[in-house]
C-alpha positions in Angstrom: 0.0 0.0 0.0 1.5 3.4 -1.0 2.0 6.2 1.5 -1.1 8.2 0.5 -3.3 5.2 0.4 -1.9 4.0 3.8 -2.7 7.4 5.4 -6.2 7.4 3.9 -6.8 3.9 5.2 -5.7 4.8 8.7 -7.8 8.0 8.6 -10.9 5.9 7.7 -10.0 3.4 10.5 -9.8 6.3 12.9 -13.2 7.6 12.0 -14.7 4.2 12.3 -13.1 3.7 15.7 -14.5 7.1 16.8 -18.0 6.2 15.7 -17.8 2.9 17.5 -16.7 4.7 20.7 -19.6 7.1 20.5 -22.1 4.2 19.8 -20.7 2.3 22.8 -21.0 5.4 25.0 -24.6 6.0 23.9 -25.6 2.4 23.5 -29.1 3.0 24.8 -29.8 5.2 21.8 -29.0 2.4 19.3 -27.2 4.8 16.9 -26.0 3.5 13.6 -22.6 4.5 12.2 -24.2 6.4 9.4 -26.0 8.6 11.9 -22.7 9.8 13.4 -20.4 12.2 11.6 -16.9 13.1 12.7 -16.0 16.6 11.7 -13.0 18.9 12.5 -13.3 22.1 14.4 -11.3 25.2 13.1 -8.1 23.8 14.6 -8.7 20.2 13.3 -9.9 18.7 16.6 -12.5 16.0 15.9 -16.1 16.7 16.9 -19.3 14.7 16.8 -22.3 15.7 14.7 -25.5 13.6 14.3 -27.1 13.1 10.9 -30.9 13.2 10.8 -31.3 13.6 14.5 -31.5 16.5 17.0 -30.1 15.4 20.3 -29.7 17.3 23.6 -26.3 19.0 24.1 -25.6 16.6 26.9 -25.3 13.8 24.3 -22.4 15.3 22.4 -19.3 13.7 23.7 -15.7 14.9 23.5 -13.6 12.6 21.3 -10.0 12.0 20.3 -8.6 9.8 17.5 -5.1 8.4 16.8 -3.6 6.0 14.3 -0.2 4.6 13.5 1.2 1.9 11.3 -2.2 0.4 10.3 -3.7 0.7 13.8 -6.4 3.2 14.9 -7.9 3.9 18.3 -10.4 6.5 19.6 -11.6 7.8 23.0 -15.1 9.3 23.7 -16.2 10.9 27.0 -19.7 12.1 27.6 -18.7 15.6 28.6 -18.5 18.3 25.9 -16.3 20.4 28.2 -13.8 17.7 29.0 -10.3 17.9 27.5 -9.7 14.5 25.9 -6.6 13.2 24.1 -5.4 9.9 22.9 -2.3 8.8 20.9 -0.7 5.6 19.6 2.8 5.1 18.2 4.7 2.2 16.9 7.9 1.2 18.6 9.5 0.5 15.2 10.7 2.9 12.5 12.0 5.5 14.9 14.6 8.0 13.7 18.0 7.7 15.3 17.9 11.4 16.3 14.4 11.1 17.6 15.2 11.8 21.3 17.4 14.8 20.5 14.6 16.4 18.4 11.7 15.5 20.7 13.0 16.2 24.2 14.8 18.9 26.1 18.0 18.2 28.1 16.0 17.8 31.3 13.7 15.3 29.6 16.7 13.4 28.2 18.0 13.3 31.8 14.7 11.6 32.9 15.2 9.0 30.2 18.9 8.5 31.1 17.9 7.7 34.7 15.7 4.8 33.6 17.0 1.3 33.2 18.7 0.8 29.9 16.2 -1.8 28.7 13.3 0.6 29.2 14.6 3.8 27.6 13.5 3.2 24.0 10.0 2.3 25.1 9.7 5.2 27.5 11.0 7.6 25.0 8.0 6.7 22.9 5.7 6.8 26.0 6.9 10.3 26.8 6.3 11.4 23.2 2.8 9.8 23.2 2.1 11.7 26.4 3.0 15.0 24.7 0.8 14.2 21.7 -2.2 13.2 23.9 -1.9 16.5 25.9 -1.7 18.5 22.6 -4.8 16.8 21.3 -6.7 17.3 24.6 -6.0 21.0 24.4 -7.2 21.1 20.8 -4.2 22.6 19.1 -1.9 19.6 18.8 1.8 20.3 19.0 1.5 23.6 17.1 3.1 25.5 20.0 6.3 23.5 19.5 7.7 20.1 20.7 9.3 21.6 23.8 6.2 23.6 24.9 5.0 20.3 26.4 7.5 19.4 29.2 7.6 16.0 30.7 8.4 16.4 34.4 8.0 12.9 35.8 7.6 9.4 34.5 6.5 6.4 36.6 7.4 3.0 35.0 5.5 1.2 37.8 2.2 2.8 37.0 2.6 4.0 33.4 1.8 7.6 34.2 3.7 10.5 32.7 3.3 14.1 34.1 3.3 16.9 31.6 3.4 20.7 32.2 2.9 23.4 29.7 5.4 26.2 28.9 6.1 28.8 26.3 3.6 28.8 23.4 1.4 26.1 24.9 1.0 28.1 28.0 0.1 31.2 26.1 -2.6 29.2 24.3 -3.9 27.8 27.7 -2.9 30.3 30.4 -5.4 28.7 32.9 -3.1 25.7 33.1 -0.3 27.7 34.6 1.4 25.6 37.3 -0.8 22.6 36.7 0.6 19.1 36.0 -1.4 16.9 33.6 -1.4 13.2 34.3 -1.2 11.0 31.1 -1.7 7.3 31.3 0.5 5.2 29.0 0.6 1.5 28.2 2.4 -0.8 25.8 0.7 -3.6 23.8 2.8 -5.6 21.5 4.8 -3.1 19.4 2.5 -0.2 20.1 2.5 2.4 22.9 -0.8 4.1 23.8 -1.5 7.2 25.8 -4.7 8.9 27.1 -5.8 11.8 29.2 -9.2 13.1 30.3 -8.8 16.4 32.1 -11.8 17.9 33.9 -11.4 21.0 35.9 -13.0 20.7 39.4 -13.1 16.9 39.3 -12.7 16.7 43.1 -16.1 16.7 44.7 -17.6 16.2 48.1 -20.1 13.4 48.3 -23.6 14.8 48.6 -26.1 13.8 51.2 -29.3 12.0 50.2 -31.3 15.2 50.7 -28.9 17.1 48.4 -29.3 14.4 45.8 -33.1 14.6 46.1 -33.0 18.4 45.8 -30.9 18.2 42.7 -33.2 15.7 41.1 -36.3 17.7 41.8 -34.6 20.8 40.3 -33.5 18.8 37.2 -37.0 17.3 36.8 -38.5 20.8 37.1 -36.3 22.0 34.3 -37.1 19.0 32.1 -40.8 19.2 32.6 -41.1 23.0 32.4 -42.6 23.1 28.9 -44.7 19.9 29.4 -48.4 19.8 30.2 -47.9 18.8 33.8 -49.8 21.3 36.1 -48.7 19.9 39.5 -45.4 20.6 41.2 -42.8 17.8 40.9 -42.6 15.9 44.2 -40.4 13.1 45.6 -43.4 10.7 45.1 -43.9 11.7 41.4 -43.7 8.8 39.0 -41.5 9.4 35.9 -43.6 7.5 33.2 -47.2 7.5 34.3 -47.4 10.9 36.0 -44.7 13.0 34.3 -45.1 11.5 30.9 -41.5 10.4 30.4 -40.5 8.4 27.3 -37.4 6.2 26.9 -35.3 9.0 25.4 -36.3 11.4 28.2 -35.1 8.8 30.7 -31.8 8.4 28.9 -31.3 12.2 28.9 -32.0 12.4 32.6 -29.7 9.5 33.5 -27.0 11.1 31.4 -27.4 14.4 33.1 -27.1 12.7 36.5 -23.9 11.0 35.6 -22.5 14.2 34.2 -23.4 16.2 37.3 -21.8 13.7 39.7 -19.0 12.6 37.3 -19.7 9.0 38.3 -20.8 6.2 36.0 -23.9 4.4 37.3 -25.7 1.2 35.9 -28.8 3.1 34.7 -29.2 0.7 31.8 -29.8 -2.2 34.2 -32.2 -0.1 36.2 -34.3 0.9 33.2 -34.2 -2.7 31.9 -35.4 -4.0 35.3 -38.3 -1.5 35.3 -39.3 -2.6 31.8 -39.2 -6.3 32.7 -41.3 -5.7 35.8 -43.6 -3.3 34.0 -43.5 -0.9 36.9 -42.8 2.8 37.3 -40.0 4.7 39.0 -40.5 7.5 41.5 -38.0 10.3 42.0 -37.6 9.1 45.6 -36.6 5.7 44.4 -34.2 7.2 41.8 -32.7 9.2 44.7 -32.0 6.0 46.6 -30.4 4.5 43.5 -28.1 7.5 42.9 -27.2 7.6 46.6 -26.3 3.9 46.7 -24.0 4.2 43.6 -22.1 7.3 44.6 -20.5 5.3 47.4 -18.6 6.4 50.5 -19.9 8.2 53.6 -21.8 11.4 53.1 -19.7 14.5 53.3 -16.4 12.6 53.0 -14.0 14.0 50.5 -13.1 11.9 47.5 -9.6 11.7 46.2 -8.9 12.9 42.7 -9.0 10.1 40.2 -6.6 9.5 37.3 -8.5 8.3 34.3 -6.8 5.6 32.4 
């Protein structure tokens, strides 16, 4: 396969992987690949557009795509504000002067401190980490290779810490002094990296009453334009009283997960309700959310690294 054909093939593989990632993320909507379009923003960052369907803004995920040497991968996160980046690189076909071009003297010192048998692989991991951060920020490495500075590498965990400087910091001044954690992994002759950066990701676990208050507020917003004259109460039933349909339930469940930044098994809950042919009250939904947030109420949760 010639160079141009190979790049076009990998490009198509990347778009197919991105569509599959979106379909997997929104599996309850049963989207077909032809209903999902991957388009670039003004800087080339991939975005999702739905063909022939108007969906709520909550259902537009952030995505990232990477391909190398005939392999393509994609990452999708159901948060349009998240900074998402993924990269893949082959361990073969590296230039002899790769490290001198890609890394600063301090970064070369980090590599030199690693065991000799890990240096080639970790040079690629560190490069992948820079690429993933550049993609997450939406500008790639346009600010320059050395504007993304690797400050720490952890062979035991696979994490690489990256800080912005120079041109990258001018593009994203809000990240001044922040270290971005990038997860890296090797599989066969490929190295992968990924980052999901969400500002304010550390949250206090809410009490049950706070969860109920949030759900009542959210339900009030969703039903504001509906023909439902009575105020929404904890005892209100989603389907028979509020007139919910399956898509409305998916939108609500998605909003809850986005609000608490915690995945919950809503698909199983909705399937159970359908099998039992019963309804779901807001009070019962509150218990469900409370049970799946975990941990004692009011306890602080540690920041999570997303792999």
